[in-house]
MARFI-474045 format. One record per atom (N, C-alpha, C, O, CB): x, y, z; residue in three letters. Coordinates in steps of 0.05 Angstrom, whole numbers, plus 5000, padded with zeros to 4 digits. Glycine has a CB too. Layout:
<rs>
XYZALA/...
</rs>
This chain:
<rs>
192138554040MET/191538774022MET/193738794001MET/196138804007MET/191439044038MET/192938783976SER/194838803954SER/195839093950SER/194639283961SER/193638693928SER/197939123935LYS/198939393930LYS/196839553915LYS/196539793920LYS/201539373913LYS/195439423897GLU/193339563881GLU/191139663900GLU/190239893897GLU/192239383860GLU/190239493918LYS/188139583937LYS/189139803955LYS/187639983962LYS/187139343954LYS/191639783963LEU/192739993981LEU/192840263966LEU/192140463978LEU/195539913990LEU/193740253941VAL/193840503925VAL/191040623923VAL/190640863925VAL/195040453898VAL/189040443918GLN/186240533915GLN/185340663941GLN/184040863941GLN/184440303908GLN/186040533964LEU/185340643990LEU/186640913995LEU/185341104003LEU/186140454012LEU/189240933989LEU/190641183993LEU/189541403975LEU/189541643983LEU/193641153989LEU/188741333951ASP/187541523933ASP/185041653944ASP/184341873938ASP/186941393906ASP/183741503961GLU/181241593973GLU/181541743999GLU/179641854010GLU/179341363977GLU/184041744010VAL/184541874035VAL/184542174031VAL/186042284014VAL/187241784047VAL/182942314046THR/182742614042THR/184742764060THR/185242994054THR/179942704049THR/185742634080ASP/187642774098ASP/190542684095ASP/192142704114ASP/186742744127ASP/191142574071LEU/193942504066LEU/195642754068LEU/195042954055LEU/194242364038LEU/197842744083PRO/199442994087PRO/200443114060PRO/201042964041PRO/201942924104PRO/200443374059THR/201543514036THR/203943674045THR/204243744068THR/199343704024THR/205743734026LEU/208043894031LEU/207244184034LEU/205544284018LEU/210143864009LEU/208244334054PRO/207744624055PRO/208544754029PRO/210444674015PRO/209344744079PRO/207144964022THR/207545103997THR/210245233995THR/211245293973THR/205445313993THR/211645264018VAL/214345394018VAL/216145234000VAL/217545343983VAL/215445404046VAL/216244964004TYR/218044803988TYR/217244803959TYR/218844823941TYR/218144513999TYR/214644783954VAL/213644773926VAL/214445033911VAL/215345013889VAL/210544743926VAL/214145253925LYS/214845513912LYS/217845543908LYS/218745633887LYS/213845743929LYS/219445453927ILE/222345473924ILE/223345293902ILE/224945373886ILE/223745403951ILE/222345053901ASN/223144863880ASN/222444973853ASN/224044953834ASN/221844593884ASN/220045093850SER/219245213825SER/221045443817SER/221845473794SER/216345303826SER/221645613837LEU/223445843832LEU/226145763823LEU/227345873804LEU/223646023857LEU/227345553837LEU/230045473830LEU/230245333803LEU/232445303792LEU/231045293852LEU/227945243793GLN/227945123766GLN/227645333744GLN/227845273721GLN/225744923764GLN/227245583753SER/226945803733SER/229545953731SER/231545893744SER/224545983741SER/229446163715SER/231846333712SER/231546583730SER/233246773727SER/232246413683SER/229546593747GLN/229046823763GLN/230046803791GLN/229646983808GLN/226046883763GLN/231446593798ALA/232246543826ALA/234446723834ALA/236446763820ALA/233046253829ALA/234146833858ASN/236346973871ASN/235846953901ASN/233746863910ASN/236547273863ASN/237847013917ALA/237746973946ALA/235447123959ALA/234047013976ALA/240347053959ALA/234947363950ALA/232747523962ALA/230047393957ALA/228347393975ALA/232847813951ALA/229647293933ARG/227047173927ARG/226646913942ARG/224446863952ARG/226747123897ARG/228746753944VAL/228546503959VAL/227946573989VAL/226246444001VAL/231146343957VAL/229346764000ALA/228946844027ALA/226146934033ALA/224946874053ALA/230947064035ALA/224947094014ARG/222247194018ARG/220246964020ARG/218346974035ARG/221547383996ARG/220646764004ILE/218846534004ILE/218946394031ILE/216846334043ILE/219446333982ILE/221346344041VAL/221646204067VAL/220546374089VAL/219146274107VAL/224646144072VAL/221046634089GLU/220246814111GLU/217146844112GLU/216146924132GLU/221547084107GLU/215746774090ALA/212846794090ALA/211546594109ALA/209246624117ALA/211846754062ALA/213046374116ASP/212046174135ASP/213846184159ASP/216046074159ASP/211945884122ASP/212946314180GLN/214646364203GLN/215546114217GLN/217746094226GLN/213246544223GLN/213745914219ALA/214445664232ALA/216745524218ALA/218545424230ALA/212045474234ALA/216545514191ILE/218645384176ILE/221145554176ILE/223345444179ILE/217745344147ILE/220945814174ALA/223245984175ALA/224845954201ALA/227345944200ALA/222446284171ALA/223445934223THR/224745894249THR/226345634250THR/228545634259THR/222645904272THR/225145424240LYS/226445164240LYS/228845154220LYS/230845024225LYS/224544944234LYS/228445294198VAL/230645304179VAL/233145434192VAL/235345344189VAL/229845464153VAL/232645654206LEU/234945794219LEU/236145614241LEU/238545614244LEU/233946054232LEU/234545464255ARG/235545284276ARG/237345074263ARG/239445004273ARG/233245154292ARG/236444964241LEU/237944754227LEU/240544874215LEU/242644754217LEU/236344624205LEU/240345104203VAL/242645234190VAL/244745294212VAL/247145274206VAL/241845494176VAL/243945364236ASN/245745434257ASN/246745184273ASN/248245214292ASN/244545634276ASN/245844954266SER/246744714280SER/249644654272SER/250644744252SER/244844464273SER/250844494289SER/253644424284SER/253944254258SER/256244234248SER/254844274308SER/251844144249TYR/251843984224TYR/253044144201TYR/254644034185TYR/249043894217TYR/252344404199PHE/253344564177PHE/255944704183PHE/257344794165PHE/251244774169PHE/256644714209GLY/259244814217GLY/259945104208GLY/262245164202GLY/261344634206GLY/257845274207LEU/258445554200LEU/259945694222LEU/259645634246LEU/255745704194LEU/261645874214SER/263446004233SER/262146224249SER/263246324269SER/265846124219SER/259746304241ARG/258346514255ARG/255346464256ARG/254246314239ARG/258846794243ARG/253946584275GLN/251146554278GLN/249646684255GLN/250246914248GLN/250146664305GLN/247746544243VAL/246146654222VAL/243446734233VAL/242046574245VAL/245846444198VAL/242646984229THR/240147084240THR/238047154219THR/235747204225THR/240647324257THR/238847154194GLN/237047214172GLN/237046994151GLN/239146884144GLN/237847484159GLN/234646934140ILE/234446734120ILE/236146804095ILE/237446634083ILE/231546694111ILE/236247054088ASN/237847144066ASN/240747074069ASN/242146984050ASN/237447444061ASN/241747114094GLN/244547034100GLN/244946734095GLN/246946644084GLN/245347104129GLN/243046574105ALA/243246284102ALA/243346204073ALA/244946024066ALA/240846154116ALA/241746324056VAL/241746264028VAL/244446324015VAL/245546164000VAL/239446414013VAL/245546554022VAL/248046634011VAL/250346454020VAL/252046374004VAL/248746924018VAL/250346384045LEU/252546224057LEU/252445934048LEU/254445804043LEU/252446234087LEU/250045824046LEU/249745534040LEU/249245474011LEU/249845254001LEU/247545414057LEU/248045653996GLY/247445603968GLY/244645493965GLY/243345403984GLY/249445413956GLY/243645503940PHE/240945423934PHE/240345133940PHE/238245073952PHE/240345483905PHE/242144953932ASN/241644663936ASN/241344593965ASN/239544433973ASN/243844503923ASN/243144703982ALA/242944644011ALA/240444754023ALA/239144614039ALA/245444754025ALA/239744994015ILE/237245114026ILE/234844964018ILE/233044914034ILE/237045404018ILE/234744873993ARG/232444713983ARG/232344454000ARG/230144374007ARG/232744643953ARG/234544334005SER/234644084021SER/233644134049SER/232143974060SER/237443964021SER/234544354061VAL/233744424088VAL/230744474089VAL/229344374107VAL/235344674099VAL/229744634070VAL/226844694070VAL/225244444066VAL/223144414078VAL/226244904048VAL/226144264049LEU/224744004045LEU/224643854071LEU/222443754078LEU/226043844022LEU/226843824084SER/226943674109SER/225043794130SER/223443654143SER/229743674121SER/225144064133VAL/223444194153VAL/220444164144VAL/218744134161VAL/224144494155VAL/219944174118SER/217244144108SER/216043874115SER/213743844122SER/217044194079SER/217743664113VAL/216843394120VAL/216243384150VAL/214243264158VAL/218943184112VAL/217943504167PHE/217443514195PHE/214743634201PHE/213143534217PHE/219643664210PHE/214243864187GLU/211744004191GLU/209243844181GLU/207143864192GLU/211844274176GLU/209643684160SER/207443534149SER/206543304167SER/204343214166SER/208243424122SER/208343214184PHE/207742984202PHE/208143064231PHE/209542924246PHE/209542744195PHE/206943284239LYS/207143374267LYS/205543174284LYS/203843034275LYS/206043654270LYS/206243174310GLY/204643024329GLY/205842744334GLY/207942674324GLY/201942994319GLY/204442594351ASP/205342334360ASP/204242104344ASP/204941874348ASP/204642304388ASP/202442164325GLY/201341944309GLY/199041804323GLY/198141894344GLY/203541744303GLY/198041594310ASN/195641454320ASN/196241184332ASN/194341044340ASN/193741424297ASN/198741104332THR/199440834342THR/201640854364THR/202241074372THR/200340654319THR/202640634372ARG/204840634391ARG/207540684379ARG/209640664392ARG/204840374407ARG/207540734353PHE/210040804339PHE/211241054351PHE/209941264352PHE/209440834308PHE/213741044359ASP/215141264372ASP/216241454351ASP/218341394339ASP/217341174391ASP/214841674346ARG/215741854324ARG/218342004331ARG/219942054313ARG/213542054319ARG/218742064356ARG/221342194363ARG/223642014356ARG/225642104345ARG/221342284392ARG/223441754364GLU/225541564357GLU/225741534327GLU/227941494316GLU/225041294371GLU/223441534313PHE/223541524284PHE/225041754272PHE/226741714255PHE/220641524273PHE/224542004282TRP/225942234270TRP/228942224277TRP/230542314261TRP/224742494281TRP/229642124300LYS/232542094306LYS/233841914285LYS/235941974275LYS/232941974335LYS/232541694279HIS/233641514259HIS/233741644231HIS/235641614217HIS/231941254257HIS/231641794224ALA/231541924198ALA/233742134195ALA/235142144175ALA/228842044193ALA/234042294216ILE/236042504215ILE/238842374214ILE/240542464199ILE/235842684240ILE/239342174230ALA/241942034230ALA/242441924202ALA/244741944193ALA/242041814251ALA/240441804190THR/240841684163THR/241541904143THR/243241864126THR/238341534154THR/240242134146GLY/240842364128GLY/243642464131GLY/245042514112GLY/238942584132GLY/244442494156VAL/247142594162VAL/249242394152VAL/251242474139VAL/247542634193VAL/248842144157ILE/250741934147ILE/250841924117ILE/252941904105ILE/249941654159ILE/248441934104ALA/248341924075ALA/249942154063ALA/251342124043ALA/245441934065ALA/249642394074ARG/251142624064ARG/254142574066ARG/255642644048ARG/250342884079ARG/254942464089ARG/257842414093ARG/258842204074ARG/261042224063ARG/258342324123ARG/257241994070LEU/258141774052LEU/258341884023LEU/260241824009LEU/256141544052LEU/256442044015ALA/256442163988ALA/259042333984ALA/260142333962ALA/253942323983ALA/259842464005LYS/262242634004LYS/264742454004LYS/266442483987LYS/262342824028LYS/264842264023ASP/267242094025ASP/267641924000ASP/269941873992ASP/267041924050ASP/265441823989LEU/265641653966LEU/265541803939LEU/265541683918LEU/263341443967LEU/265542063941ARG/265542243918ARG/263342183898ARG/263642173874ARG/268242213903ARG/260942143910ILE/258542093893ILE/257442353883ILE/256242373862ILE/256441933910ILE/257842573899GLY/256642823892GLY/253742833903GLY/252842653917GLY/256642873862GLY/252343053896ALA/249543083904ALA/249143033934ALA/247342893942ALA/247742893888ALA/250943153950GLU/250843103979GLU/248243193992GLU/247343074011GLU/253243243992GLU/247143413982GLU/244643513994GLU/242343323986GLU/240443284002GLU/244043793985GLU/242443213963ASP/240343013955ASP/240642763973ASP/238642643981ASP/240642933926ASP/243142693980ALA/243542463997ALA/242342524025ALA/241042344037ALA/246542404000ALA/242742764035PHE/241542834060PHE/238542814059PHE/237242704077PHE/242343124068PHE/237242924038SER/234342914036SER/233442624033SER/231342554045SER/233443084011SER/234842474017GLY/234042194014GLY/234142034040GLY/232441864045GLY/235842053994GLY/236142104056GLY/236341974083GLY/234042054101GLY/232941884115GLY/238942034096GLY/233442304101ILE/231142404118ILE/228542274109ILE/226942204126ILE/230942714115ILE/228142234083LEU/225642144073LEU/225341844071LEU/223141744067LEU/225242264045LEU/227541694075HIS/227541414066HIS/225241244078HIS/224241064065HIS/230141284073HIS/224441304103ASP/222441144116ASP/219741284118ASP/218041214135ASP/223341064144ASP/219341494102VAL/216941664105VAL/214341494102VAL/212241574112VAL/216941884085VAL/214441274088GLY/212141104085GLY/211041004111GLY/208640954114GLY/212740874067GLY/212840964131LYS/211940884157LYS/210141094170LYS/208241024184LYS/214340824176LYS/210741344166LEU/209141554177LEU/206341564164LEU/204341624177LEU/210541824173LEU/206341504138VAL/203741494124VAL/202041274136VAL/199641314142VAL/204141444094VAL/203241034140LEU/201740814151LEU/200840874180LEU/198540814187LEU/203440564151LEU/202541004195ASP/201841074223ASP/199541274223ASP/197841254241ASP/204241204237ASP/199441444203GLN/197441664203GLN/194741574191GLN/192641654201GLN/198541894188GLN/194841424169VAL/192341374155VAL/191341084158VAL/188941024153VAL/192641434126VAL/193040894167LEU/192240624172LEU/193140534200LEU/194640344202LEU/193340424150LEU/192240674221PRO/193240614247PRO/192740334257PRO/194440214271PRO/192140804267PRO/190440224251SER/189839944261SER/191739744248SER/192839574262SER/186939874255SER/192039774222GLU/193839594208GLU/196739624217GLU/198239434219GLU/193639634178GLU/197539874222PHE/200239924230PHE/200739824258PHE/202939724264PHE/200940224228PHE/198839844275ASN/199039724302ASN/199439424300ASN/201039304314ASN/196639794320ASN/197939304282ALA/198239014278ALA/201038944268ALA/202138734275ALA/196038904258ALA/202139114251ILE/204839074241ILE/206839084264ILE/208638914266ILE/205539284219ILE/206539284281LEU/208439314303LEU/208139084323LEU/210138994334LEU/207939584318LEU/205738994327GLU/205338754345GLU/206638504333GLU/207838344347GLU/202338704350GLU/206438474307TYR/207638244293TYR/210638254296TYR/211938044301TYR/206838244263TYR/211838494294VAL/214738524298VAL/215538434326VAL/217438284329VAL/215638814293VAL/214038524346ASP/214638464374ASP/214338164379ASP/216038044393ASP/212838614393ASP/212338044368GLN/211737754373GLN/213637564359GLN/214137344368GLN/208937694366GLN/214637654336ASN/216237474319ASN/219137554316ASN/220737414304ASN/214937454292ASN/219837784327GLY/222637874326GLY/223637904298GLY/226037854292GLY/224437674341GLY/221937994280CYS/222638024252CYS/223038314244CYS/222638494261CYS/220537894234CYS/223638374220SER/223838644210SER/221138754205SER/219138604201SER/225538654185SER/220939014206ILE/218339144201ILE/217439104172ILE/215039084167ILE/218439444207ILE/219239084153ILE/218539044125ILE/217338764121ILE/215538734105ILE/220939094107ILE/218338564136GLU/217138304134GLU/214338304146GLU/212538184134GLU/218938094149GLU/214038444168ALA/211338454180ALA/209438604162ALA/207038534161ALA/211538594208ALA/210338814149GLU/208638964131GLU/207538784108GLU/205238794101GLU/210139204119GLU/209338614098HIS/208438434076HIS/206538224087HIS/204638154073HIS/210838304063HIS/206938134111ARG/205137944123ARG/202338064128ARG/200337934122ARG/206237844150ARG/202238314137ILE/199738434145ILE/198338574121ILE/195938554117ILE/200138624167ILE/199938714105LEU/198838884084LEU/199238784056LEU/197738854037LEU/200039154086LEU/201238614052GLY/201938524025GLY/203538734010GLY/203938703985GLY/199438464010GLY/204438944024THR/206139144012THR/207939244034THR/208039124056THR/204539373998THR/209439464030ASP/211239564051ASP/211539864050ASP/210440004032ASP/214039434048ASP/213039964070HIS/213240264072HIS/214840384049HIS/214540614043HIS/214640334098HIS/216440224036CYS/217940324012CYS/215940403990CYS/216140613978CYS/219940114002CYS/214040223985GLU/212040273964GLU/210140503972GLU/209340663956GLU/210540023957GLU/209440503998VAL/207640724008VAL/209140994006VAL/207941193998VAL/206740664037VAL/211640994014GLY/213241244012GLY/213541333983GLY/213341573977GLY/215941204024GLY/213941143965GLU/214141203936GLU/211541343927GLU/211541533912GLU/214740953920GLU/209241223936TYR/206641343929TYR/206441633938TYR/205641803923TYR/204341173941TYR/207241683963LEU/207041953974LEU/208842143959LEU/207942363952LEU/207741954004LEU/211342073954LEU/213142253941LEU/212342313912LEU/212842533902LEU/215942143941LEU/211042123900GLU/210042173873GLU/207642373875GLU/207442543858GLU/209041913860GLU/206042343895LYS/203842533900LYS/204942813904LYS/203843013895LYS/202142443924LYS/207242823919TRP/208443083925TRP/210043193901TRP/211043413902TRP/210343053949TRP/210343033880ASN/211743113856ASN/214743173862ASN/215843373852ASN/210443363844ASN/215943013879LEU/218743043885LEU/220442923863LEU/219442773847LEU/219442913913LEU/223042993862PRO/224742903840PRO/225042593840PRO/224942463861PRO/227543023843PRO/225242483816PRO/225542183813PRO/227742073830PRO/227541843840PRO/225942113785PRO/229942213833LEU/232242113849LEU/231342063878LEU/232041853889LEU/234542313849LEU/229842243890LEU/228942203918LEU/226841983919LEU/226841823938LEU/227742463929LEU/225141963899ILE/223141743898ILE/224541473897ILE/223741283911ILE/221241783874ILE/226641453881GLU/228241203880GLU/229441133907GLU/229340903916GLU/230441233859GLU/230541333921CYS/231841283947CYS/229841173967CYS/230540993982CYS/233041543958CYS/227341273966VAL/225341173984VAL/224340893975VAL/223940713992VAL/222941363985VAL/223940863950ALA/222740613940ALA/224640373942ALA/223740153946ALA/221940653911ALA/227240423939LEU/229140203936LEU/231240183958LEU/233240043954LEU/230540233909LEU/230940333980HIS/233140324000HIS/233540054013HIS/235640004025HIS/232540534021HIS/231539884011HIS/231839604021HIS/232539413998HIS/233339184003HIS/229339504035HIS/232439503974SER/232939333951SER/234539483929SER/233439523907SER/230239223939SER/236939563936PRO/238439733917PRO/239139593891PRO/239739723871PRO/241039813930PRO/239039323890ALA/239739183866ALA/237639203844ALA/238139133821ALA/240238893872ALA/235239303851ILE/233139353831ILE/233939603816ILE/233739823827ILE/230239373843ILE/234839573792PHE/236139803778PHE/234039993766PHE/232139903753PHE/237939693756PHE/234440243771ARG/232940453758ARG/234940643744ARG/236140573724ARG/231040613778ARG/235240883756SER/237041073742SER/239441163759SER/241441253747SER/235541313734SER/239341133785ASN/241541233802ASN/242141033824ASN/241741093848ASN/240841503814ASN/243240803817PRO/243840593837PRO/245840683857PRO/245840583880PRO/244740343823PRO/247640863850GLN/249640953870GLN/248341103893GLN/248941043917GLN/251741143857GLN/246541283887MET/245241433909MET/243441253925MET/243341273950MET/243641663898MET/241941073912VAL/240340883927VAL/242040713945VAL/241340653968VAL/238740703907VAL/244440633936SER/246240473952SER/247340633976SER/247640523997SER/248640383935SER/247740893972VAL/248641063994VAL/246441064016VAL/247141044040VAL/249241353984VAL/243941104008ILE/241741104028ILE/241540834041ILE/241040824066ILE/239141184014ILE/241840624026HIS/241640354037HIS/243840314059HIS/243140214081HIS/242140144015HIS/246240394054LEU/248440364073LEU/248040554097LEU/248640484120LEU/251140404060LEU/247140794091ALA/246740994113ALA/244640894133ALA/244940924157ALA/245841264102ALA/242540774123ASP/240440654140ASP/241640444158ASP/241040424181ASP/238140544123ASP/243340274146ILE/244540054161ILE/246440164182ILE/246540064205ILE/246039864142ILE/248040364175PHE/249840494195PHE/248240604219PHE/248940554242PHE/251440714182PHE/246040744213ALA/244440854235ALA/243340634253ALA/243140664277ALA/242141024223ALA/242640414241ARG/241640184256ARG/243940054272ARG/243539984296ARG/240339974238ARG/246240024260ARG/248539904274ARG/249340074299ARG/250139964319ARG/250939884255ARG/249040334296LEU/249740514318LEU/247440574337LEU/247640734356LEU/250840774307LEU/245140444332HIS/242840464350HIS/241940754354HIS/241340834376HIS/243440334377HIS/241740904332ILE/240841174333ILE/237841184326ILE/237141134303ILE/242441364313ILE/236241234346GLY/233341234341GLY/232340954335GLY/233640754341GLY/232641424319GLY/229940954322SER/228740694316SER/226840724292SER/225440924289SER/227240574340SER/226940524275GLY/225140524252GLY/222840334256GLY/221340274237GLY/226640444227GLY/222540234281GLY/220240054287GLY/221039764292GLY/219339604300GLY/218340064265GLY/223539694288ASP/224539434295ASP/227439454303ASP/228639664301ASP/224139234271ASP/228539234312ASN/231339234322ASN/233239084303ASN/235539024311ASN/231539104349ASN/232339034279MET/233938874261MET/236239044249MET/235939284244MET/232238764238MET/238538924244ILE/240839054231ILE/241438894206ILE/242738684208ILE/243339074251ILE/240538994183PRO/240938844158PRO/243938824151PRO/245538994159PRO/239438974135PRO/244638624136THR/247238604124THR/247338774098THR/245338754083THR/248038304118THR/249438924093PRO/249539074068PRO/249138904044PRO/250338684042PRO/252139224067PRO/247538994025ASP/247138854000ASP/249738853984ASP/250939073980ASP/244838983984ASP/250738623975PRO/253238623959PRO/253038803935PRO/255138913927PRO/253738343950PRO/250738833923PHE/250439013900PHE/251239293908PHE/252539433893PHE/247539003890PHE/250339393932ALA/250939663940ALA/253839703944ALA/255039903937ALA/249339733966ALA/255139503957LEU/258039523961LEU/259539533934LEU/261339693931LEU/259039283978LEU/258739363916ASP/260039353889ASP/259539623875ASP/261339723862ASP/258939123872ASP/257139723877GLU/256439973862GLU/258040203872GLU/258840383857GLU/253440033866GLU/258740203899LEU/260240423910LEU/263240353911LEU/264840513922LEU/259240483939LEU/263940123901GLU/266740033899GLU/268040023926GLU/270340113930GLU/268240223881GLU/266639903946ILE/267839853972ILE/267239563980ILE/265539433968ILE/266640053994ILE/268739463999ASP/268239194009ASP/267439214039ASP/267239434050ASP/270739014006ASP/266938994052MET/265938994079MET/268039114098MET/267339254117MET/265338714089MET/270639074092ASP/272739204109ASP/272539504107ASP/272739644128ASP/275539104100ASP/272139614083ASP/271739894080ASP/269339994094ASP/269340204108ASP/271539974050ASP/267139844092PHE/264639914105PHE/265039934135PHE/264240134147PHE/262439704099PHE/266239734147LEU/266639734176LEU/268639954185LEU/268240074206LEU/267739464185LEU/270640014168ALA/272540224175ALA/271240494175ALA/272240674189ALA/274940214155ALA/269140524160GLU/267840794158GLU/266240854183GLU/265441084188GLU/265940794133GLU/265640654199GLU/263940694222GLU/264940894242GLU/263441044253GLU/263440424236GLU/267640894246GLU/268741094265GLU/268341374255GLU/267641554271GLU/271741034269GLU/268741424229ASN/268241684218ASN/265241764221ASN/264641994228ASN/269041694189ASN/263541574217ILE/260641624219ILE/259941704248ILE/258341884252ILE/259041374210ILE/261041564267GLN/260441634295GLN/261341914302GLN/259842054316GLN/261941434314GLN/263542004292THR/264542274296THR/262642474284THR/261942674297THR/267342314285THR/261742434260VAL/259842614247VAL/257242634262VAL/256142844265VAL/259342524218VAL/256242404272LEU/253742404287LEU/254042554313LEU/252242694322LEU/252842114292LEU/256342524326GLU/256742674352GLU/256742974347GLU/255943124364GLU/259442584364GLU/257743054323GLN/257843334317GLN/255143444308GLN/254843684304GLN/259943384295GLN/253143274305SER/250543354294SER/248243314314SER/245943314306SER/249943194268SER/248943274339GLN/246843214359GLN/244743434361GLN/242443374366GLN/248143164386GLN/245543684358ASP/243643904362ASP/241443914340ASP/239544064343ASP/245044164363ASP/241843764319MET/239743754298MET/237143634309MET/235043684299MET/240743594274MET/237443464330LEU/235043344341LEU/233143544354LEU/230843484359LEU/235843134362LEU/234043794359ALA/232344004369ALA/230044064350ALA/227944164357ALA/233944254375ALA/230443994325LEU/228444044304LEU/225843884310LEU/223643974303LEU/229443974277LEU/226143654323VAL/223743484327VAL/223143474357VAL/221543304365VAL/224243204316VAL/224343644373GLY/223843634401GLY/221143754409GLY/220443764432GLY/225943784416GLY/
</rs>
């Protein structure tokens, strides 16, 4: 199946997941001049399921707040608009892909990997002074979302991909190209464009396996690329295969680090992940 045929097929899918309106409304509000904590809180509180998970995430050790937060309004004030938008986006994606899927793909292990990648990406963006730490977190959470689309709307083909991985000991992206002629990066890019998410996040999803393909923010794409590899090196969850890629030299050059720096960062990453274990309650 070519990329063009896949896009045509996805265009015809009527049950392609949509983002809950909570994120759409918050994003629209924050782009206006009318945003304030009370208005943001009211939007979140209108969806009780999302509001509950937002509070669970805000109170996780990941954010390290000194006191328990019981109100969405408090969370907005303490964390700020960008962090809350990132949290709501992450929770919205969890809500959009509820359930176990249609194949033998282990979604709980998938979410462990996604969360770990988000946590690591945020830490790398901070340590390397890239900025946009909340975007890094969102990019890490979203990077493999195309696999969920394949699991949900093309279960037979995705099962064939997983079988090919098992039989040949290859990466899932290689199997995707063998079976579909495209990959989860392109499928994820399609979905995020449908969701009208920011170009930065679309780039992170589209290029996390190929950071050297230059668009507009190679540094952030490189952060997501390395965060994915760290999560794989530390065996946190699973993205559908057991491969551990070698960091792309372009990504290391773009972030002005070498392999020694990369390896030295692993101990810091392990500490951060240990401090963020309770985030997995979000997908329990």
